[in-house]
C-alpha positions as CSV (number, residue, x, y, z in Angstrom):
1,X,-5.9,-17.8,-197.9
2,X,-3.4,-17.9,-195.4
3,X,-0.3,-19.8,-196.1
4,X,0.5,-22.9,-193.8
5,X,4.2,-24.0,-193.4
6,X,4.0,-27.8,-193.1
7,X,7.5,-29.0,-191.8
8,X,8.4,-32.7,-192.6
9,X,11.3,-33.9,-190.8
10,X,13.4,-36.9,-192.9
11,X,15.3,-39.7,-191.8
12,X,15.9,-42.9,-193.7
13,X,12.0,-43.1,-194.6
14,X,12.2,-44.2,-198.0
15,X,9.6,-46.9,-197.5
16,X,6.9,-44.2,-196.9
17,X,8.2,-40.6,-197.6
18,X,6.3,-40.8,-201.2
19,X,2.8,-41.6,-199.2
20,X,3.3,-38.7,-196.7
21,X,4.2,-36.1,-199.5
22,X,1.3,-37.3,-201.7
23,X,-1.0,-36.7,-198.9
24,X,0.3,-33.1,-198.6
25,X,0.4,-32.1,-202.2
26,X,-3.3,-33.0,-202.6
27,X,-4.4,-31.3,-199.5
28,X,-7.8,-29.5,-200.3
29,X,-6.2,-26.0,-198.9
30,X,-3.7,-25.6,-201.5
31,X,-1.6,-22.4,-200.0
32,X,1.2,-24.8,-198.4
33,X,4.9,-24.2,-198.0
34,X,5.8,-27.5,-197.4
35,X,9.5,-27.7,-196.2
36,X,11.1,-30.9,-196.3
37,X,14.0,-31.3,-193.7
38,X,16.4,-34.2,-195.3
39,X,18.3,-34.9,-191.8
40,X,21.4,-36.4,-193.3
41,X,19.4,-39.7,-194.9
42,X,21.5,-42.5,-196.0
43,X,19.1,-44.1,-198.2
44,X,17.1,-42.9,-201.2
45,X,15.0,-40.4,-199.5
46,X,16.6,-37.2,-200.8
47,X,16.2,-38.2,-204.2
48,X,12.4,-38.9,-203.7
49,X,11.7,-35.6,-201.9
50,X,13.8,-34.0,-204.8
51,X,11.9,-35.3,-207.5
52,X,8.4,-34.3,-205.7
53,X,10.3,-30.4,-205.1
54,X,10.8,-30.4,-208.8
55,X,7.1,-31.4,-209.4
56,X,5.7,-28.7,-206.9
57,X,6.9,-25.2,-206.5
58,X,5.5,-25.5,-203.0
59,X,7.7,-27.8,-201.6
60,X,11.3,-26.9,-200.2
61,X,14.1,-29.2,-199.6
62,X,16.4,-28.5,-197.4
63,X,19.4,-31.0,-196.4
64,X,21.3,-30.8,-192.8
65,X,23.8,-33.2,-191.0
66,X,21.8,-35.9,-189.1
67,X,21.5,-34.1,-185.6
68,X,18.2,-35.9,-185.1
69,X,14.7,-35.0,-185.3
70,X,14.2,-31.9,-183.0
71,X,17.4,-30.3,-185.0
72,X,15.1,-30.9,-188.0
73,X,12.2,-29.4,-186.9
74,X,14.1,-26.4,-185.8
75,X,15.1,-25.9,-188.9
76,X,11.9,-26.0,-190.6
77,X,10.8,-23.4,-188.0
78,X,13.5,-20.8,-189.0
79,X,12.5,-21.4,-192.9
80,X,8.7,-21.2,-192.0
81,X,7.0,-18.3,-193.5
82,X,3.5,-19.4,-193.2
83,X,1.1,-18.1,-190.7
84,X,0.5,-21.2,-189.4
85,X,2.8,-24.6,-188.4
86,X,1.8,-28.2,-188.9
87,X,4.6,-31.0,-188.2
88,X,3.9,-34.4,-190.1
89,X,6.4,-37.2,-189.5
90,X,7.9,-38.6,-192.5
91,X,6.3,-42.2,-192.4
92,X,2.4,-40.7,-191.7
93,X,0.5,-38.7,-193.6
94,X,-2.9,-36.6,-193.7
95,X,-6.2,-37.3,-194.4
96,X,-7.3,-34.9,-197.8
97,X,-9.2,-32.2,-196.2
98,X,-7.2,-32.4,-193.0
99,X,-5.3,-28.7,-193.4
100,X,-8.6,-27.0,-194.7
101,X,-10.4,-28.2,-191.5
102,X,-7.9,-27.3,-189.0
103,X,-7.4,-23.7,-190.6
104,X,-11.4,-23.0,-190.6
105,X,-11.3,-24.0,-187.0
106,X,-8.5,-22.5,-185.1
107,X,-9.7,-18.8,-185.3
108,X,-8.1,-16.7,-182.9
109,X,-6.5,-19.5,-180.7
110,X,-2.9,-19.9,-180.9
111,X,-3.1,-24.0,-180.8
112,X,-5.2,-26.6,-182.2
113,X,-5.3,-30.2,-181.3
114,X,-7.2,-32.4,-183.2
115,X,-7.0,-36.4,-183.5
116,X,-5.5,-38.9,-185.0
117,X,-5.6,-42.5,-186.5
118,X,-2.9,-45.1,-185.4
119,X,-1.9,-47.6,-188.0
120,X,0.1,-50.4,-188.7
121,X,3.2,-50.2,-191.0
122,X,1.3,-51.4,-193.8
123,X,-1.4,-48.8,-193.1
124,X,-4.3,-51.2,-191.3
125,X,-6.1,-48.8,-188.8
126,X,-5.5,-50.1,-185.1
127,X,-7.4,-47.3,-183.2
128,X,-8.5,-43.8,-183.0
129,X,-7.5,-41.0,-180.4
130,X,-9.1,-37.9,-180.0
131,X,-8.2,-35.4,-177.4
132,X,-10.9,-34.3,-174.6
133,X,-8.2,-31.9,-172.9
134,X,-6.0,-29.2,-174.1
135,X,-3.4,-31.1,-171.9
136,X,-3.9,-34.8,-172.9
137,X,-1.3,-35.7,-175.6
138,X,2.5,-34.2,-176.2
139,X,2.5,-35.1,-179.7
140,X,3.7,-32.3,-181.6
141,X,2.1,-33.7,-184.7
142,X,-1.4,-33.8,-183.7
143,X,-1.6,-30.0,-183.4
144,X,-1.6,-26.7,-185.5
145,X,0.0,-23.9,-184.4
146,X,0.1,-19.8,-184.4
147,X,3.9,-19.3,-186.0
148,X,3.8,-15.8,-184.2
149,X,3.2,-17.4,-180.6
150,X,6.0,-20.1,-181.3
151,X,8.4,-17.2,-182.3
152,X,7.3,-14.7,-179.4
153,X,7.9,-17.7,-176.6
154,X,11.2,-19.0,-178.2
155,X,9.4,-22.4,-178.7
156,X,11.8,-24.9,-180.3
157,X,12.7,-28.7,-179.8
158,X,15.4,-29.6,-177.4
159,X,18.2,-30.8,-179.1
160,X,20.0,-34.4,-178.0
161,X,17.5,-36.1,-175.9
162,X,15.0,-38.7,-176.9
163,X,12.0,-37.3,-175.6
164,X,12.3,-34.2,-177.2
165,X,7.9,-34.3,-177.7
166,X,7.5,-34.1,-174.2
167,X,10.0,-31.2,-173.2
168,X,8.4,-29.2,-176.0
169,X,5.1,-29.8,-174.9
170,X,5.4,-28.8,-171.7
171,X,7.0,-25.4,-172.8
172,X,4.6,-25.0,-175.0
173,X,2.0,-25.1,-172.0
174,X,4.2,-23.1,-169.9
175,X,4.0,-20.1,-172.3
176,X,-0.2,-20.3,-172.1
177,X,-1.2,-20.4,-175.2
178,X,-5.2,-19.9,-176.2
179,X,-5.8,-23.4,-177.1
180,X,-8.9,-25.4,-178.7
181,X,-9.8,-29.0,-179.6
182,X,-11.1,-30.0,-182.7
183,X,-13.1,-33.3,-182.5
184,X,-11.7,-34.6,-185.8
185,X,-9.2,-37.2,-186.8
186,X,-7.2,-36.3,-190.0
187,X,-3.5,-37.6,-188.9
188,X,-2.4,-41.3,-189.7
189,X,0.3,-42.4,-187.6
190,X,2.2,-45.4,-188.4
191,X,2.8,-47.1,-185.2
192,X,6.5,-48.8,-186.1
193,X,8.0,-51.5,-183.6
194,X,11.7,-50.7,-184.1
195,X,10.8,-46.7,-183.2
196,X,13.4,-45.4,-180.2
197,X,10.1,-44.3,-178.3
198,X,8.9,-48.0,-178.3
199,X,12.0,-48.6,-176.7
200,X,13.1,-47.4,-172.7
201,X,16.1,-45.6,-172.4
202,X,16.7,-45.2,-168.3
203,X,19.4,-42.6,-168.4
204,X,17.4,-40.3,-170.8
205,X,14.1,-40.9,-168.5
206,X,16.1,-39.4,-165.6
207,X,17.1,-36.5,-167.8
208,X,13.4,-35.7,-168.7
209,X,12.2,-36.1,-165.1
210,X,15.2,-33.6,-164.1
211,X,14.2,-31.3,-167.0
212,X,10.2,-31.3,-166.5
213,X,10.9,-30.5,-162.6
214,X,12.2,-27.1,-164.0
215,X,9.7,-26.3,-166.6
216,X,6.7,-24.1,-165.8
217,X,6.0,-22.6,-162.6
218,X,2.6,-22.9,-160.3
219,X,0.3,-25.1,-159.3
220,X,-1.5,-25.6,-163.1
221,X,2.3,-26.8,-164.0
222,X,3.0,-29.0,-160.6
223,X,0.0,-31.1,-161.6
224,X,0.9,-31.1,-165.5
225,X,4.3,-32.3,-164.7
226,X,2.8,-35.3,-162.3
227,X,0.4,-36.3,-165.0
228,X,3.0,-36.3,-168.0
229,X,5.4,-38.2,-166.0
230,X,2.6,-40.6,-165.1
231,X,1.9,-41.1,-168.7
232,X,5.0,-41.8,-169.7
233,X,5.5,-44.4,-167.3
234,X,2.4,-46.0,-168.1
235,X,3.1,-45.9,-171.8
236,X,6.4,-47.7,-171.3
237,X,5.6,-49.5,-168.3
238,X,6.4,-52.9,-170.7
239,X,8.9,-51.8,-172.6
240,X,12.6,-53.3,-172.1
241,X,15.1,-51.1,-171.7
242,X,18.0,-50.5,-173.9
243,X,21.3,-49.0,-174.4
244,X,21.7,-45.3,-174.8
245,X,22.8,-44.6,-178.6
246,X,25.5,-42.3,-179.4
247,X,23.7,-40.7,-182.2
248,X,20.2,-40.9,-181.2
249,X,17.9,-41.3,-184.2
250,X,13.8,-40.7,-184.1
251,X,11.3,-43.1,-185.4
252,X,13.0,-44.5,-189.1
């Protein structure tokens, strides 16, 4: 079997972390490297992660200073040794057969997109999302990646911004990966009303628009930039603006 590196950035996720880790260690695909990146949590997240690491040798726990989700994911990418990379947020979880289904379907492609459930904080299903086009979703956790492709193109998450997922996705698409869509739902995304991306940040939006204008070349990327910006504005159209935080946290 081929190793899949699962990267989990953790910041004050004690309420949901155990459920997340249990969903990983109980995967039917067992050849895993589970990288838990504790991004300076101040709650019991580190203790919870350490407890699971002692039980399962596939788990690697790495503590870092609090620099945000982008930096934590980048740390995971530097530590990863698997042929494949999968991102999972610390308050989300996977279906038991998720990784097995993804590995079986990716073939010779660089990126495989798949669907997800959106659930409430207590786990009740809200709706499902299955991508119908490879450029539709900017969520990095709804994809399986070939690690060699990410490393060859030096693809990492921009540190210090709120909308790092959008920037990463645009840089990924600009590298022109071979992509495939799997009409399968195996990821459970927990909607959190207090998350950073549920609010609008005017300055960060302006920076995002500026950055997207510089990413990629050609007519296709121009269309992608326009489409991505339109989707972002539509998504946040009813959200209030908030002052920019001095140290931007990610979804708690």
